[in-house]
C-alpha positions as CSV (number, residue, x, y, z in Angstrom):
1,M,112.5,60.4,119.4
2,D,114.7,59.3,122.9
3,Q,116.5,56.1,123.1
4,K,114.9,53.6,125.0
5,L,117.6,51.3,127.1
6,V,116.3,48.0,127.8
7,A,118.9,46.3,130.2
8,V,119.4,42.0,130.0
9,V,121.1,41.2,133.2
10,D,124.2,38.9,133.0
11,Y,124.7,37.0,136.0
12,G,126.7,35.1,134.1
13,M,124.3,32.4,133.8
14,G,121.5,31.7,130.8
15,N,121.1,32.3,127.0
16,L,122.5,35.5,126.7
17,R,123.1,36.1,123.3
18,S,119.8,33.9,121.7
19,V,117.9,36.4,124.8
20,S,119.2,39.9,123.4
21,K,119.3,38.7,119.5
22,A,115.5,37.6,119.8
23,A,114.7,41.2,121.4
24,E,116.9,43.2,119.0
25,H,115.2,41.1,116.3
26,V,111.7,42.8,117.1
27,A,112.9,46.0,118.7
28,P,111.6,49.5,117.2
29,A,114.5,51.3,116.2
30,N,115.0,53.5,118.7
31,T,115.5,50.5,120.9
32,K,118.6,49.5,122.5
33,I,119.1,46.2,123.7
34,L,122.3,46.0,126.4
35,V,124.0,42.8,128.2
36,T,125.0,43.7,131.6
37,S,126.6,43.0,134.7
38,N,127.1,47.0,135.6
39,P,124.1,47.8,138.7
40,Q,124.3,51.5,137.0
41,D,123.1,50.1,133.7
42,I,120.3,48.6,135.6
43,V,119.5,51.7,137.4
44,D,119.2,53.8,134.3
45,A,117.4,51.9,132.4
46,D,114.1,52.1,131.3
47,A,113.2,48.3,131.4
48,V,114.9,44.9,132.4
49,I,115.2,41.1,130.7
50,F,116.5,38.8,133.4
51,P,116.8,35.8,131.7
52,G,118.4,32.7,133.0
53,Q,119.3,29.0,133.3
54,G,121.0,26.8,136.1
55,A,120.5,26.5,140.0
56,A,119.0,29.4,142.4
57,K,122.2,29.3,144.7
58,A,124.5,30.3,142.2
59,C,122.6,33.3,140.6
60,M,121.6,34.6,143.8
61,G,125.4,34.1,144.5
62,A,126.2,36.0,141.6
63,L,124.1,38.9,141.9
64,M,125.2,39.4,145.2
65,D,128.4,39.4,144.2
66,S,128.5,41.9,141.5
67,G,126.0,44.1,143.6
68,M,122.6,43.3,141.4
69,I,120.5,42.3,144.0
70,H,119.3,45.8,144.9
71,P,118.9,47.5,141.2
72,V,116.8,43.8,140.3
73,Q,114.4,44.4,143.0
74,Q,114.0,48.0,142.7
75,A,113.1,47.3,139.3
76,T,111.0,44.6,139.5
77,K,109.0,47.9,141.3
78,E,109.5,50.9,138.9
79,K,109.5,49.8,135.4
80,P,108.3,47.0,132.7
81,F,110.1,43.8,134.1
82,L,110.7,40.4,131.6
83,G,111.5,37.5,133.9
84,I,112.2,34.4,132.0
85,C,113.0,30.9,133.4
86,M,115.5,31.4,136.4
87,G,114.3,34.9,136.1
88,L,110.9,33.8,137.1
89,Q,112.2,31.5,140.0
90,V,114.4,34.1,141.9
91,L,111.9,36.5,142.2
92,M,110.2,34.2,144.6
93,S,110.8,34.0,148.4
94,H,112.5,30.9,148.4
95,S,113.7,28.0,146.3
96,N,114.0,24.2,148.1
97,E,116.8,23.8,145.7
98,N,120.2,22.8,147.2
99,Q,118.5,22.2,151.0
100,G,116.6,25.6,150.7
101,I,118.3,28.8,149.3
102,D,116.7,32.8,149.6
103,C,115.8,34.1,146.6
104,L,114.5,37.8,146.0
105,D,111.4,37.8,147.6
106,V,109.7,40.0,145.3
107,I,106.7,37.2,145.2
108,K,106.1,35.7,147.7
109,G,106.0,31.8,147.4
110,N,108.5,28.8,147.0
111,V,110.2,26.9,144.1
112,K,109.3,23.2,143.9
113,H,110.9,20.6,142.4
114,F,108.3,18.1,139.9
115,E,108.0,15.0,142.3
116,F,106.9,11.9,140.1
117,G,107.2,8.5,141.3
118,A,109.6,5.4,139.9
119,D,107.1,4.5,138.2
120,S,106.1,7.4,136.3
121,S,106.6,7.8,132.5
122,L,107.2,11.2,133.0
123,K,110.5,13.0,133.3
124,T,112.7,15.2,134.8
125,P,113.5,18.0,134.1
126,H,110.6,18.9,131.9
127,M,111.7,19.5,128.6
128,G,110.7,20.5,125.3
129,W,107.5,22.2,123.8
130,N,104.4,22.5,125.8
131,Q,101.5,24.3,126.2
132,I,100.7,27.7,128.0
133,H,97.2,28.0,128.8
134,Q,96.4,31.5,129.4
135,T,94.6,32.4,132.8
136,R,93.9,36.1,132.5
137,E,94.1,38.8,129.6
138,H,97.6,40.9,129.8
139,A,99.3,42.6,126.5
140,L,102.2,40.7,126.5
141,W,99.3,37.8,124.9
142,H,98.7,39.9,122.4
143,Q,98.8,38.2,119.2
144,I,99.3,35.0,120.7
145,P,96.7,32.8,120.6
146,Q,95.5,30.4,123.8
147,D,97.3,27.1,124.2
148,S,100.4,28.0,122.6
149,R,103.2,25.8,122.6
150,F,106.6,27.5,124.0
151,Y,109.7,25.5,124.7
152,F,110.8,24.3,128.1
153,V,113.6,23.2,130.2
154,H,113.3,23.2,133.7
155,S,113.1,20.6,137.0
156,Y,111.7,23.0,139.6
157,Y,108.1,25.6,139.5
158,V,107.1,28.2,141.4
159,E,104.0,28.1,143.7
160,P,103.2,31.5,144.6
161,E,101.1,32.3,147.7
162,N,98.5,35.0,145.8
163,R,97.4,32.6,143.1
164,D,95.8,35.9,141.7
165,F,99.2,36.3,140.1
166,I,99.3,33.0,138.3
167,G,98.8,34.7,134.5
168,G,99.6,31.5,132.6
169,E,99.6,27.2,133.1
170,T,101.3,24.3,132.0
171,T,100.9,21.3,133.0
172,H,103.7,18.3,132.9
173,G,102.5,15.6,135.6
174,I,100.8,18.6,137.4
175,T,99.6,21.4,136.7
176,F,101.9,24.2,137.5
177,P,102.1,28.0,137.4
178,S,104.2,28.6,134.0
179,V,103.4,32.5,133.8
180,L,103.2,35.2,136.8
181,N,102.2,39.0,136.5
182,H,101.9,41.7,138.8
183,N,102.0,44.7,137.9
184,N,105.1,45.7,135.8
185,I,106.3,42.6,136.6
186,F,105.4,39.2,133.5
187,A,107.9,36.1,134.3
188,I,107.7,32.8,132.4
189,Q,109.2,30.0,133.0
190,A,109.4,28.8,129.5
191,H,111.8,30.3,127.0
192,P,110.5,33.0,124.3
193,E,114.3,33.0,123.0
194,K,113.6,29.5,121.6
195,S,110.1,29.3,121.1
196,A,110.1,30.7,117.4
197,D,107.4,33.1,116.0
198,H,105.2,32.6,119.8
199,G,107.8,33.7,121.8
200,L,109.1,36.4,119.1
201,Q,105.6,38.2,119.4
202,L,106.2,37.9,123.4
203,F,109.5,40.0,123.5
204,K,107.8,42.7,120.7
205,N,104.8,42.7,123.2
206,F,107.4,43.4,126.2
207,L,109.1,45.9,124.2
208,D,106.1,48.1,123.6
209,W,104.5,47.6,127.3
210,N,104.8,50.2,129.3
211,G,104.4,48.1,132.6
212,Q,100.6,49.2,132.8
């Protein structure tokens, strides 16, 4: 049986070890999980996981410096693609972070900061366990119950132009898109690598998914 190569994009930010170990834990025997900063590995991979945390400007700068922008953009068109946290936000057209930064423009829309009044009890970043309400069926929701809890750490949220791409929503003061999916892309604001059994199930579902 041919080996399936899954590239975990390493641009110097994010829980790469946690993500790779979670994926390896549930990967079929014929699947290799490769953490890589080599653009050719992304081109050669059968599937791509784009994890991350931190700042959009630093993320885009690291992708540019490493030559990975085009391979990542191409992967979002051709093969199963899982974006996690910053790996969701960077898919958008633009982020309001640091007075504004252009992102990968894979999904039209913006990344916005949570804005709560000074008298609000809500805090930024949105940190801890929260529910994801699944808004439409998807292969990656297999055996993950409706309104399951996932672990979040973020100060920004996505706002796609096409709301048909929203696959899950979460409420933290406002109800925001916490999952986007379109064709071969599934991207989640939460951290499945920190989300216990439901997170492992999501990785398993991704590794079994053919992108359709």
